[in-house]
MDTraj code that builds the backbone (N, CA, C; nanometers):
import mdtraj as md
import numpy as np

residues = "MET ALA ILE THR THR VAL VAL THR VAL ALA GLU ILE LEU LYS ASN ASN GLY LEU ALA VAL GLU LYS LYS VAL VAL THR SER THR ILE GLY MET LYS ASP GLU THR ARG GLY ARG LEU ILE GLN LYS ALA ARG ILE GLU ILE VAL LEU ALA LYS THR GLU LYS TYR VAL SER MET THR THR PRO PRO SER ALA ARG ALA ARG GLU LYS GLU ALA VAL GLY LYS GLU GLU LYS LYS GLN".split()
xyz = np.array([
    [-0.3935, -1.3473, 0.4778],
    [-0.3123, -1.3624, 0.3583],
    [-0.1787, -1.4250, 0.3987],
    [-0.1240, -1.5066, 0.3148],
    [0.0032, -1.5716, 0.3449],
    [0.1168, -1.4694, 0.3420],
    [0.2168, -1.4928, 0.4241],
    [0.3295, -1.3997, 0.4357],
    [0.3988, -1.3790, 0.3022],
    [0.4200, -1.4852, 0.2277],
    [0.4895, -1.4702, 0.0985],
    [0.4104, -1.3829, 0.0027],
    [0.2789, -1.3952, 0.0044],
    [0.1948, -1.3126, -0.0827],
    [0.2034, -1.1660, -0.0430],
    [0.1977, -1.1384, 0.0859],
    [0.2049, -1.0001, 0.1346],
    [0.3382, -0.9371, 0.0957],
    [0.4464, -1.0105, 0.1154],
    [0.5794, -0.9591, 0.0816],
    [0.5911, -0.9373, -0.0691],
    [0.5398, -1.0296, -0.1485],
    [0.5461, -1.0169, -0.2943],
    [0.4705, -0.8943, -0.3431],
    [0.3502, -0.8737, -0.2934],
    [0.2706, -0.7571, -0.3338],
    [0.3420, -0.6280, -0.2947],
    [0.3958, -0.6225, -0.1740],
    [0.4679, -0.5030, -0.1291],
    [0.5894, -0.4761, -0.2173],
    [0.6642, -0.5792, -0.2518],
    [0.7827, -0.5624, -0.3368],
    [0.7453, -0.5158, -0.4770],
    [0.6376, -0.5690, -0.5322],
    [0.5933, -0.5262, -0.6656],
    [0.5562, -0.3786, -0.6637],
    [0.4807, -0.3365, -0.5639],
    [0.4413, -0.1954, -0.5537],
    [0.5631, -0.1052, -0.5382],
    [0.6589, -0.1468, -0.4558],
    [0.7800, -0.0665, -0.4356],
    [0.8648, -0.0611, -0.5620],
    [0.8844, -0.1744, -0.6292],
    [0.9681, -0.1787, -0.7490],
    [0.9094, -0.0992, -0.8651],
    [0.7768, -0.0868, -0.8687],
    [0.7116, -0.0089, -0.9739],
    [0.6964, 0.1382, -0.9363],
    [0.7470, 0.1763, -0.8203],
    [0.7419, 0.3160, -0.7779],
    [0.6047, 0.3618, -0.7331],
    [0.5177, 0.2694, -0.6969],
    [0.3821, 0.3049, -0.6571],
    [0.3664, 0.3198, -0.5060],
    [0.4651, 0.2720, -0.4294],
    [0.4573, 0.2794, -0.2836],
    [0.5970, 0.2856, -0.2247],
    [0.6041, 0.3417, -0.1047],
    [0.7291, 0.3420, -0.0285],
    [0.7016, 0.2732, 0.1049],
    [0.8010, 0.2028, 0.1529],
    [0.7875, 0.1267, 0.2768],
    [0.8021, 0.2193, 0.3968],
    [0.7059, 0.2108, 0.4879],
    [0.7111, 0.2909, 0.6100],
    [0.7563, 0.2079, 0.7299],
    [0.7032, 0.0847, 0.7400],
    [0.7315, 0.0041, 0.8589],
    [0.7081, -0.1433, 0.8273],
    [0.7923, -0.2285, 0.8860],
    [0.7740, -0.3738, 0.8771],
    [0.7836, -0.4294, 1.0186],
    [0.6832, -0.5051, 1.0587],
    [0.6799, -0.5640, 1.1922],
    [0.6508, -0.7129, 1.1779],
    [0.7318, -0.7944, 1.2443],
    [0.7058, -0.9384, 1.2471],
    [0.6818, -0.9809, 1.3909],
    [0.5975, -1.0808, 1.4065],
    [0.5689, -1.1325, 1.5401],
    [0.5083, -1.2717, 1.5267],
    [0.4803, -1.3320, 1.6401],
    [0.4087, -1.4594, 1.6407],
    [0.2821, -1.4424, 1.7219],
    [0.1803, -1.5159, 1.6833],
    [0.0539, -1.5116, 1.7564],
    [0.0152, -1.6541, 1.7928],
    [-0.0514, -1.6681, 1.9035],
    [-0.0979, -1.7996, 1.9463],
    [-0.2379, -1.8251, 1.8941],
    [-0.2563, -1.9395, 1.8299],
    [-0.3879, -1.9783, 1.7789],
    [-0.4203, -2.1175, 1.8314],
    [-0.5469, -2.1404, 1.8548],
    [-0.5883, -2.2718, 1.9035],
    [-0.6104, -2.3642, 1.7838],
    [-0.5456, -2.4789, 1.7869],
    [-0.5625, -2.5807, 1.6834],
    [-0.7017, -2.6417, 1.6999],
    [-0.7856, -2.6302, 1.5961],
    [-0.9239, -2.6770, 1.6066],
    [-0.9342, -2.8281, 1.6235],
    [-0.8444, -2.9015, 1.5609],
    [-0.8552, -3.0476, 1.5667],
    [-0.8044, -3.1049, 1.6985],
    [-0.6948, -3.0519, 1.7500],
    [-0.6354, -3.1073, 1.8721],
    [-0.6648, -3.0238, 1.9964],
    [-0.7061, -2.8994, 1.9770],
    [-0.7386, -2.8147, 2.0901],
    [-0.6193, -2.7564, 2.1621],
    [-0.5019, -2.7649, 2.1035],
    [-0.3825, -2.7098, 2.1688],
    [-0.3443, -2.5761, 2.1045],
    [-0.2628, -2.5012, 2.1752],
    [-0.2191, -2.3703, 2.1278],
    [-0.0974, -2.3865, 2.0367],
    [-0.1033, -2.3257, 1.9191],
    [0.0103, -2.3300, 1.8266],
    [0.0532, -2.1872, 1.7941],
    [0.1805, -2.1697, 1.7630],
    [0.2356, -2.0385, 1.7290],
    [0.2350, -2.0209, 1.5771],
    [0.1890, -1.9047, 1.5319],
    [0.1881, -1.8740, 1.3891],
    [0.2634, -1.7435, 1.3666],
    [0.3336, -1.7368, 1.2536],
    [0.4065, -1.6150, 1.2182],
    [0.3088, -1.5099, 1.1676],
    [0.3428, -1.3836, 1.1935],
    [0.2593, -1.2714, 1.1513],
    [0.3511, -1.1624, 1.0992],
    [0.3095, -1.0938, 0.9912],
    [0.3871, -0.9821, 0.9380],
    [0.2926, -0.8665, 0.9086],
    [0.3408, -0.7471, 0.9355],
    [0.2652, -0.6257, 0.9047],
    [0.3582, -0.5348, 0.8258],
    [0.3184, -0.5009, 0.7040],
    [0.3973, -0.4114, 0.6197],
    [0.3125, -0.2879, 0.5929],
    [0.3624, -0.1729, 0.6345],
    [0.2915, -0.0470, 0.6139],
    [0.3572, 0.0250, 0.4971],
    [0.2764, 0.0565, 0.3958],
    [0.3247, 0.1270, 0.2773],
    [0.2536, 0.2610, 0.2657],
    [0.3188, 0.3551, 0.1992],
    [0.2576, 0.4846, 0.1703],
    [0.2507, 0.5016, 0.0192],
    [0.1432, 0.5625, -0.0273],
    [0.1265, 0.5868, -0.1708],
    [0.2277, 0.6904, -0.2179],
    [0.2745, 0.6734, -0.3405],
    [0.3624, 0.7733, -0.4004],
    [0.2803, 0.8620, -0.4933],
    [0.3428, 0.9687, -0.5398],
    [0.2760, 1.0598, -0.6325],
    [0.2389, 0.9872, -0.7620],
    [0.3226, 0.8942, -0.8026],
    [0.2956, 0.8156, -0.9242],
    [0.1655, 0.7374, -0.9086],
    [0.1445, 0.6783, -0.7921],
    [0.0219, 0.6025, -0.7661],
    [-0.0993, 0.6948, -0.7699],
    [-0.0873, 0.8090, -0.7057],
    [-0.1988, 0.9033, -0.6995],
    [-0.2356, 0.9507, -0.8395],
    [-0.1355, 0.9807, -0.9219],
    [-0.1651, 1.0289, -1.0569],
    [-0.2277, 0.9190, -1.1429],
    [-0.1904, 0.7934, -1.1177],
    [-0.2493, 0.6830, -1.1942],
    [-0.3938, 0.6565, -1.1543],
    [-0.4275, 0.6790, -1.0291],
    [-0.5615, 0.6466, -0.9812],
    [-0.6585, 0.7634, -0.9889],
    [-0.6085, 0.8833, -1.0170],
    [-0.6958, 0.9987, -1.0310],
    [-0.7638, 0.9922, -1.1669],
    [-0.8968, 1.0079, -1.1720],
    [-0.9664, 1.0036, -1.3009],
    [-0.9169, 1.1144, -1.3944],
    [-0.9140, 1.0888, -1.5249],
    [-0.8659, 1.1898, -1.6207],
    [-0.9422, 1.3216, -1.6122],
    [-1.0721, 1.3164, -1.5857],
    [-1.1504, 1.4400, -1.5778],
    [-1.1040, 1.5269, -1.4614],
    [-1.0683, 1.4650, -1.3496],
    [-1.0194, 1.5411, -1.2343],
    [-0.8836, 1.6030, -1.2653],
    [-0.7975, 1.5287, -1.3376],
    [-0.6666, 1.5831, -1.3759],
    [-0.6833, 1.7022, -1.4691],
    [-0.7788, 1.6944, -1.5616],
    [-0.8033, 1.8044, -1.6552],
    [-0.8506, 1.9282, -1.5798],
    [-0.9376, 1.9096, -1.4814],
    [-0.9854, 2.0236, -1.4019],
    [-0.8711, 2.0872, -1.3245],
    [-0.7812, 2.0046, -1.2702],
    [-0.6660, 2.0584, -1.1974],
    [-0.5784, 2.1420, -1.2893],
    [-0.5518, 2.0916, -1.4098],
    [-0.4679, 2.1644, -1.5049],
    [-0.5327, 2.2960, -1.5451],
    [-0.6660, 2.2948, -1.5634],
    [-0.7379, 2.4179, -1.5970],
    [-0.7240, 2.5202, -1.4856],
    [-0.7403, 2.4761, -1.3625],
    [-0.7317, 2.5666, -1.2481],
    [-0.5925, 2.6264, -1.2369],
    [-0.4898, 2.5462, -1.2577],
    [-0.3524, 2.5960, -1.2517],
    [-0.3279, 2.6944, -1.3649],
    [-0.3779, 2.6640, -1.4834],
    [-0.3608, 2.7530, -1.5985],
    [-0.4276, 2.8876, -1.5766],
    [-0.5460, 2.8892, -1.5190],
    [-0.6176, 3.0137, -1.4916],
    [-0.5426, 3.0981, -1.3892],
    [-0.4856, 3.0338, -1.2873],
    [-0.4101, 3.1076, -1.1860],
    [-0.2847, 3.1699, -1.2457],
    [-0.2187, 3.0972, -1.3358],
    [-0.0971, 3.1497, -1.3982],
    [-0.1285, 3.2686, -1.4879],
    [-0.2433, 3.2672, -1.5548],
    [-0.2824, 3.3781, -1.6422],
    [-0.3125, 3.5035, -1.5609],
    [-0.3682, 3.4866, -1.4404],
    [-0.4004, 3.6003, -1.3546],
    [-0.2749, 3.6721, -1.3081],
    [-0.1667, 3.5980, -1.2934],
    [-0.0437, 3.6575, -1.2398],
    [0.0267, 3.7248, -1.3479],
])
top = md.Topology()
chain = top.add_chain()
for i, resn in enumerate(residues, 1):
    res = top.add_residue(resn, chain, resSeq=i)
    for name in ("N", "CA", "C"):
        top.add_atom(name, md.element.get_by_symbol(name[0]), res)
traj = md.Trajectory(xyz[None], top)
């Protein structure tokens, strides 16, 4: 994936509160040019994100959320 695309996706997720940034690493890697056969340097980026609670709640199916609420409600009634 192109670096600009990776950065854009990470920024969108962070700005919408769906992820938090854990680590960003940049480096260069050597790749062989297929046409000329010489070694060329390419930029590389690694962005590590962690899911937020907002993301988890959005991706959890509604039926699972309903079961969780039922379980919490039953525990509160017992106390």
